[in-house]
TORKOL-4160 file (C-alpha; in steps of 0.2 Angstrom, whole numbers, padded with zeros to 4 digits, m for minus):
263
<pt num="1" X="m0219" Y="0334" Z="m0154"/>
<pt num="2" X="m0215" Y="0332" Z="m0136"/>
<pt num="3" X="m0223" Y="0315" Z="m0135"/>
<pt num="4" X="m0214" Y="0309" Z="m0150"/>
<pt num="5" X="m0197" Y="0314" Z="m0142"/>
<pt num="6" X="m0202" Y="0305" Z="m0126"/>
<pt num="7" X="m0207" Y="0289" Z="m0136"/>
<pt num="8" X="m0190" Y="0290" Z="m0145"/>
<pt num="9" X="m0181" Y="0292" Z="m0129"/>
<pt num="10" X="m0189" Y="0276" Z="m0122"/>
<pt num="11" X="m0185" Y="0267" Z="m0137"/>
<pt num="12" X="m0167" Y="0272" Z="m0136"/>
<pt num="13" X="m0166" Y="0267" Z="m0118"/>
<pt num="14" X="m0174" Y="0250" Z="m0121"/>
<pt num="15" X="m0163" Y="0246" Z="m0135"/>
<pt num="16" X="m0148" Y="0252" Z="m0125"/>
<pt num="17" X="m0153" Y="0240" Z="m0111"/>
<pt num="18" X="m0156" Y="0226" Z="m0122"/>
<pt num="19" X="m0139" Y="0228" Z="m0130"/>
<pt num="20" X="m0131" Y="0229" Z="m0113"/>
<pt num="21" X="m0140" Y="0213" Z="m0107"/>
<pt num="22" X="m0135" Y="0205" Z="m0123"/>
<pt num="23" X="m0116" Y="0209" Z="m0120"/>
<pt num="24" X="m0117" Y="0204" Z="m0102"/>
<pt num="25" X="m0125" Y="0187" Z="m0107"/>
<pt num="26" X="m0112" Y="0185" Z="m0121"/>
<pt num="27" X="m0098" Y="0189" Z="m0108"/>
<pt num="28" X="m0105" Y="0177" Z="m0096"/>
<pt num="29" X="m0106" Y="0163" Z="m0109"/>
<pt num="30" X="m0088" Y="0167" Z="m0114"/>
<pt num="31" X="m0082" Y="0166" Z="m0096"/>
<pt num="32" X="m0090" Y="0149" Z="m0093"/>
<pt num="33" X="m0083" Y="0142" Z="m0110"/>
<pt num="34" X="m0066" Y="0149" Z="m0107"/>
<pt num="35" X="m0064" Y="0141" Z="m0090"/>
<pt num="36" X="m0050" Y="0129" Z="m0090"/>
<pt num="37" X="m0050" Y="0111" Z="m0084"/>
<pt num="38" X="m0043" Y="0107" Z="m0067"/>
<pt num="39" X="m0024" Y="0106" Z="m0065"/>
<pt num="40" X="m0017" Y="0093" Z="m0053"/>
<pt num="41" X="0001" Y="0096" Z="m0046"/>
<pt num="42" X="0012" Y="0089" Z="m0032"/>
<pt num="43" X="0004" Y="0072" Z="m0033"/>
<pt num="44" X="0013" Y="0061" Z="m0020"/>
<pt num="45" X="0009" Y="0045" Z="m0011"/>
<pt num="46" X="0019" Y="0033" Z="0000"/>
<pt num="47" X="0019" Y="0024" Z="0017"/>
<pt num="48" X="0005" Y="0031" Z="0027"/>
<pt num="49" X="0012" Y="0031" Z="0045"/>
<pt num="50" X="0027" Y="0041" Z="0040"/>
<pt num="51" X="0019" Y="0052" Z="0026"/>
<pt num="52" X="0033" Y="0046" Z="0015"/>
<pt num="53" X="0034" Y="0053" Z="m0003"/>
<pt num="54" X="0043" Y="0037" Z="m0008"/>
<pt num="55" X="0031" Y="0027" Z="m0019"/>
<pt num="56" X="0032" Y="0012" Z="m0007"/>
<pt num="57" X="0018" Y="0005" Z="0005"/>
<pt num="58" X="0016" Y="m0011" Z="0015"/>
<pt num="59" X="0003" Y="m0025" Z="0015"/>
<pt num="60" X="m0008" Y="m0023" Z="0031"/>
<pt num="61" X="m0003" Y="m0004" Z="0033"/>
<pt num="62" X="m0010" Y="0011" Z="0023"/>
<pt num="63" X="m0005" Y="0023" Z="0009"/>
<pt num="64" X="m0004" Y="0042" Z="0011"/>
<pt num="65" X="m0010" Y="0052" Z="m0004"/>
<pt num="66" X="m0009" Y="0071" Z="m0007"/>
<pt num="67" X="m0012" Y="0082" Z="m0022"/>
<pt num="68" X="m0014" Y="0101" Z="m0025"/>
<pt num="69" X="m0029" Y="0105" Z="m0037"/>
<pt num="70" X="m0031" Y="0121" Z="m0046"/>
<pt num="71" X="m0049" Y="0122" Z="m0052"/>
<pt num="72" X="m0056" Y="0137" Z="m0060"/>
<pt num="73" X="m0074" Y="0130" Z="m0059"/>
<pt num="74" X="m0080" Y="0121" Z="m0043"/>
<pt num="75" X="m0075" Y="0103" Z="m0042"/>
<pt num="76" X="m0089" Y="0090" Z="m0044"/>
<pt num="77" X="m0079" Y="0074" Z="m0039"/>
<pt num="78" X="m0062" Y="0066" Z="m0036"/>
<pt num="79" X="m0060" Y="0048" Z="m0041"/>
<pt num="80" X="m0046" Y="0037" Z="m0035"/>
<pt num="81" X="m0041" Y="0020" Z="m0042"/>
<pt num="82" X="m0027" Y="0008" Z="m0037"/>
<pt num="83" X="m0025" Y="m0009" Z="m0046"/>
<pt num="84" X="m0011" Y="m0021" Z="m0051"/>
<pt num="85" X="m0006" Y="m0027" Z="m0068"/>
<pt num="86" X="m0001" Y="m0046" Z="m0070"/>
<pt num="87" X="0000" Y="m0050" Z="m0052"/>
<pt num="88" X="m0005" Y="m0067" Z="m0048"/>
<pt num="89" X="m0012" Y="m0070" Z="m0030"/>
<pt num="90" X="m0003" Y="m0084" Z="m0021"/>
<pt num="91" X="m0010" Y="m0096" Z="m0008"/>
<pt num="92" X="m0021" Y="m0086" Z="0004"/>
<pt num="93" X="m0021" Y="m0070" Z="m0006"/>
<pt num="94" X="m0034" Y="m0061" Z="m0016"/>
<pt num="95" X="m0033" Y="m0049" Z="m0030"/>
<pt num="96" X="m0035" Y="m0030" Z="m0025"/>
<pt num="97" X="m0044" Y="m0017" Z="m0036"/>
<pt num="98" X="m0048" Y="m0001" Z="m0026"/>
<pt num="99" X="m0060" Y="0012" Z="m0032"/>
<pt num="100" X="m0067" Y="0027" Z="m0023"/>
<pt num="101" X="m0076" Y="0043" Z="m0028"/>
<pt num="102" X="m0074" Y="0057" Z="m0016"/>
<pt num="103" X="m0088" Y="0070" Z="m0015"/>
<pt num="104" X="m0085" Y="0077" Z="0002"/>
<pt num="105" X="m0089" Y="0095" Z="0005"/>
<pt num="106" X="m0071" Y="0099" Z="0008"/>
<pt num="107" X="m0067" Y="0094" Z="m0010"/>
<pt num="108" X="m0082" Y="0102" Z="m0019"/>
<pt num="109" X="m0074" Y="0119" Z="m0020"/>
<pt num="110" X="m0062" Y="0129" Z="m0030"/>
<pt num="111" X="m0044" Y="0124" Z="m0028"/>
<pt num="112" X="m0046" Y="0110" Z="m0015"/>
<pt num="113" X="m0031" Y="0100" Z="m0008"/>
<pt num="114" X="m0033" Y="0081" Z="m0009"/>
<pt num="115" X="m0027" Y="0071" Z="0006"/>
<pt num="116" X="m0032" Y="0054" Z="0010"/>
<pt num="117" X="m0026" Y="0037" Z="0018"/>
<pt num="118" X="m0031" Y="0021" Z="0010"/>
<pt num="119" X="m0029" Y="0004" Z="0020"/>
<pt num="120" X="m0020" Y="m0009" Z="0011"/>
<pt num="121" X="m0026" Y="m0027" Z="0014"/>
<pt num="122" X="m0013" Y="m0039" Z="0021"/>
<pt num="123" X="m0019" Y="m0053" Z="0010"/>
<pt num="124" X="m0015" Y="m0046" Z="m0008"/>
<pt num="125" X="0000" Y="m0050" Z="m0019"/>
<pt num="126" X="0015" Y="m0039" Z="m0017"/>
<pt num="127" X="0021" Y="m0030" Z="m0032"/>
<pt num="128" X="0019" Y="m0014" Z="m0042"/>
<pt num="129" X="0002" Y="m0006" Z="m0042"/>
<pt num="130" X="m0005" Y="0008" Z="m0054"/>
<pt num="131" X="m0012" Y="0023" Z="m0045"/>
<pt num="132" X="m0024" Y="0035" Z="m0054"/>
<pt num="133" X="m0032" Y="0051" Z="m0048"/>
<pt num="134" X="m0046" Y="0060" Z="m0059"/>
<pt num="135" X="m0053" Y="0077" Z="m0055"/>
<pt num="136" X="m0070" Y="0083" Z="m0063"/>
<pt num="137" X="m0077" Y="0100" Z="m0061"/>
<pt num="138" X="m0096" Y="0105" Z="m0063"/>
<pt num="139" X="m0093" Y="0110" Z="m0081"/>
<pt num="140" X="m0089" Y="0092" Z="m0085"/>
<pt num="141" X="m0070" Y="0096" Z="m0088"/>
<pt num="142" X="m0059" Y="0082" Z="m0081"/>
<pt num="143" X="m0040" Y="0080" Z="m0078"/>
<pt num="144" X="m0031" Y="0064" Z="m0073"/>
<pt num="145" X="m0014" Y="0060" Z="m0066"/>
<pt num="146" X="m0006" Y="0043" Z="m0062"/>
<pt num="147" X="0009" Y="0034" Z="m0056"/>
<pt num="148" X="0015" Y="0018" Z="m0048"/>
<pt num="149" X="0018" Y="0012" Z="m0031"/>
<pt num="150" X="0027" Y="m0004" Z="m0025"/>
<pt num="151" X="0017" Y="m0013" Z="m0011"/>
<pt num="152" X="0028" Y="m0024" Z="m0001"/>
<pt num="153" X="0027" Y="m0037" Z="0012"/>
<pt num="154" X="0030" Y="m0029" Z="0029"/>
<pt num="155" X="0042" Y="m0043" Z="0033"/>
<pt num="156" X="0055" Y="m0050" Z="0021"/>
<pt num="157" X="0067" Y="m0065" Z="0023"/>
<pt num="158" X="0081" Y="m0066" Z="0011"/>
<pt num="159" X="0099" Y="m0074" Z="0009"/>
<pt num="160" X="0094" Y="m0090" Z="0018"/>
<pt num="161" X="0108" Y="m0102" Z="0023"/>
<pt num="162" X="0103" Y="m0118" Z="0032"/>
<pt num="163" X="0113" Y="m0134" Z="0034"/>
<pt num="164" X="0105" Y="m0148" Z="0024"/>
<pt num="165" X="0112" Y="m0162" Z="0035"/>
<pt num="166" X="0117" Y="m0164" Z="0053"/>
<pt num="167" X="0124" Y="m0178" Z="0064"/>
<pt num="168" X="0114" Y="m0181" Z="0079"/>
<pt num="169" X="0124" Y="m0176" Z="0095"/>
<pt num="170" X="0130" Y="m0160" Z="0086"/>
<pt num="171" X="0122" Y="m0144" Z="0080"/>
<pt num="172" X="0116" Y="m0136" Z="0064"/>
<pt num="173" X="0117" Y="m0118" Z="0059"/>
<pt num="174" X="0104" Y="m0107" Z="0051"/>
<pt num="175" X="0106" Y="m0089" Z="0045"/>
<pt num="176" X="0096" Y="m0077" Z="0035"/>
<pt num="177" X="0092" Y="m0058" Z="0033"/>
<pt num="178" X="0076" Y="m0051" Z="0040"/>
<pt num="179" X="0069" Y="m0034" Z="0035"/>
<pt num="180" X="0054" Y="m0029" Z="0046"/>
<pt num="181" X="0047" Y="m0011" Z="0043"/>
<pt num="182" X="0038" Y="m0011" Z="0059"/>
<pt num="183" X="0052" Y="m0019" Z="0069"/>
<pt num="184" X="0054" Y="m0037" Z="0075"/>
<pt num="185" X="0043" Y="m0044" Z="0089"/>
<pt num="186" X="0051" Y="m0061" Z="0090"/>
<pt num="187" X="0057" Y="m0076" Z="0079"/>
<pt num="188" X="0051" Y="m0093" Z="0082"/>
<pt num="189" X="0059" Y="m0110" Z="0077"/>
<pt num="190" X="0049" Y="m0126" Z="0076"/>
<pt num="191" X="0059" Y="m0142" Z="0072"/>
<pt num="192" X="0049" Y="m0159" Z="0071"/>
<pt num="193" X="0049" Y="m0175" Z="0061"/>
<pt num="194" X="0034" Y="m0184" Z="0053"/>
<pt num="195" X="0033" Y="m0203" Z="0054"/>
<pt num="196" X="0050" Y="m0207" Z="0062"/>
<pt num="197" X="0048" Y="m0221" Z="0075"/>
<pt num="198" X="0061" Y="m0220" Z="0089"/>
<pt num="199" X="0072" Y="m0235" Z="0090"/>
<pt num="200" X="0081" Y="m0243" Z="0105"/>
<pt num="201" X="0089" Y="m0229" Z="0116"/>
<pt num="202" X="0081" Y="m0215" Z="0105"/>
<pt num="203" X="0069" Y="m0202" Z="0110"/>
<pt num="204" X="0057" Y="m0192" Z="0099"/>
<pt num="205" X="0064" Y="m0175" Z="0096"/>
<pt num="206" X="0053" Y="m0159" Z="0094"/>
<pt num="207" X="0062" Y="m0143" Z="0096"/>
<pt num="208" X="0053" Y="m0126" Z="0099"/>
<pt num="209" X="0061" Y="m0110" Z="0104"/>
<pt num="210" X="0057" Y="m0091" Z="0103"/>
<pt num="211" X="0070" Y="m0078" Z="0101"/>
<pt num="212" X="0064" Y="m0061" Z="0108"/>
<pt num="213" X="0079" Y="m0054" Z="0116"/>
<pt num="214" X="0088" Y="m0038" Z="0112"/>
<pt num="215" X="0098" Y="m0046" Z="0098"/>
<pt num="216" X="0082" Y="m0046" Z="0087"/>
<pt num="217" X="0068" Y="m0037" Z="0096"/>
<pt num="218" X="0064" Y="m0020" Z="0089"/>
<pt num="219" X="0076" Y="m0022" Z="0075"/>
<pt num="220" X="0070" Y="m0017" Z="0057"/>
<pt num="221" X="0085" Y="m0025" Z="0048"/>
<pt num="222" X="0095" Y="m0039" Z="0056"/>
<pt num="223" X="0104" Y="m0055" Z="0052"/>
<pt num="224" X="0097" Y="m0071" Z="0061"/>
<pt num="225" X="0111" Y="m0082" Z="0065"/>
<pt num="226" X="0109" Y="m0097" Z="0077"/>
<pt num="227" X="0116" Y="m0114" Z="0080"/>
<pt num="228" X="0103" Y="m0128" Z="0085"/>
<pt num="229" X="0109" Y="m0143" Z="0096"/>
<pt num="230" X="0102" Y="m0160" Z="0090"/>
<pt num="231" X="0101" Y="m0172" Z="0104"/>
<pt num="232" X="0112" Y="m0188" Z="0102"/>
<pt num="233" X="0096" Y="m0198" Z="0105"/>
<pt num="234" X="0086" Y="m0190" Z="0091"/>
<pt num="235" X="0080" Y="m0203" Z="0078"/>
<pt num="236" X="0089" Y="m0201" Z="0062"/>
<pt num="237" X="0079" Y="m0195" Z="0047"/>
<pt num="238" X="0071" Y="m0180" Z="0039"/>
<pt num="239" X="0065" Y="m0166" Z="0049"/>
<pt num="240" X="0054" Y="m0151" Z="0045"/>
<pt num="241" X="0060" Y="m0134" Z="0051"/>
<pt num="242" X="0049" Y="m0118" Z="0051"/>
<pt num="243" X="0055" Y="m0101" Z="0055"/>
<pt num="244" X="0041" Y="m0088" Z="0059"/>
<pt num="245" X="0045" Y="m0070" Z="0061"/>
<pt num="246" X="0032" Y="m0058" Z="0069"/>
<pt num="247" X="0033" Y="m0039" Z="0069"/>
<pt num="248" X="0027" Y="m0027" Z="0082"/>
<pt num="249" X="0011" Y="m0025" Z="0072"/>
<pt num="250" X="0006" Y="m0043" Z="0073"/>
<pt num="251" X="0011" Y="m0047" Z="0055"/>
<pt num="252" X="0020" Y="m0064" Z="0052"/>
<pt num="253" X="0029" Y="m0072" Z="0039"/>
<pt num="254" X="0037" Y="m0090" Z="0038"/>
<pt num="255" X="0050" Y="m0099" Z="0030"/>
<pt num="256" X="0051" Y="m0118" Z="0028"/>
<pt num="257" X="0066" Y="m0130" Z="0026"/>
<pt num="258" X="0071" Y="m0148" Z="0029"/>
<pt num="259" X="0086" Y="m0156" Z="0036"/>
<pt num="260" X="0092" Y="m0174" Z="0037"/>
<pt num="261" X="0098" Y="m0180" Z="0054"/>
<pt num="262" X="0111" Y="m0193" Z="0052"/>
<pt num="263" X="0118" Y="m0206" Z="0064"/>
């Protein structure tokens, strides 16, 4: 009788343990299934050197990107892509399509904070680019967030007004607006002719000057306004004018024009 009771007790304990393990297993399964996909918030990006939150960056500089990630399961990877739509590269430019998968240990945790800087090539088309961030956890859940950023030239020349003709022995005026996010280093002017043969009493004219004084140096926005003297001995004809603006980072941009020198 006693042996029967002991066997019954063992059976009861075994069944209880089995049921307990089953409940625990089901509970663990339920926990893993019920974990939510990562949540991405406060996604911001902009000019890298200032950590700007305005969605603007500059060729030859970098983009600063940040995001807060709320992940109930450990993050497996973070993918970033930056690409354009319908931007045609100009002369000397190439298409830019950036993709990177981050698997750094600092990100393979629960609730990481994403913070990266991406270099922007200087030879890509300016315009609007699409930014996409995808977070995937170890359970295969993924979440994406996207936005757009304007990538601009670090130097912009606008509102150009240059005389089209000038009588030799007088001067011509040139003016335009310059926006240089890194500040102006200098402005160079080159005036020269092609195929003009000096006549009697004439002297070949090739004008070069660099403006780097306080009027322009270091300014991020300024109006260039100068008058260029044309010698009375310059041969009449068409002359090519090239304005080149260099910023403090070594970036340059040029503007070409033509002017007719008359007698």
